[in-house]
N, C-alpha and C positions, 0 to 999 in steps of 0.2 A: 679559457679557464686555468691552463696549465702558465699561462702566460702571467696572471693575478698571483699564482704560488709562487712562481720563480721571482717575482717584483718583492713579494713579502719577505721571502726567504734572501733574497740579496739586502734589501731593508735591515732585516735582523744579523745577519753578520756583520754588515757595515757598522751598525749599533754597536755590537759586541767589542769589533776591533777598536771601534773609539772609546771604549770602555774600559778595555787591557791597556790603551794609550795614556788613559787617564783625561780623557776630553769628552765632551758630548752629556749627554745628559744623566743625571743619578741614577744608579742602580738599586732595587732593594737588595740586601741581604738577609738572607734569611736563617739563623743560628738554632738546630735542631740539637736539644738534649739527648745525650746518649746515657740510657739508665742501664746500673750495674743490676743486671737480669739475674747472676747468681746470687747477688747479696740478698735482694728480694726473694729470690724462691728460697734460700737459706733461713733468710726471717719468718716466712711461712713455716718453715720446716716442713716442705715438698721435697718428693726426689726430681728427680730429672722429668719421669716417667708421669708422677703423679700431678705435675708442673704442668707439663706439657700437654695431659688428658684435662686437664681442670680448664685450660686456657686455650683448647683446640688448636696447639701449637705443634707442628710435626717435630717429632722428636730430634732426628737430626738436625733443623732449624734452631732449635734449643738449644742445641751442643755447641752448634756453630757460634750462636751468641754467645755462648760462655766461655 
């Protein structure tokens, strides 16, 4: 069992190294758009506390995003 995991891990690392060197199979690239949370909150006319409460986001998390 551990051997299968090790074999899979070694194969994955070999593929990653090949990709970094520009050889091997094509890899998928995912691009995530980062939203301007402060602008969204201000457009809604909400304070940080009200926005965090409405969307159940911890206030320190919201402050970190902004």
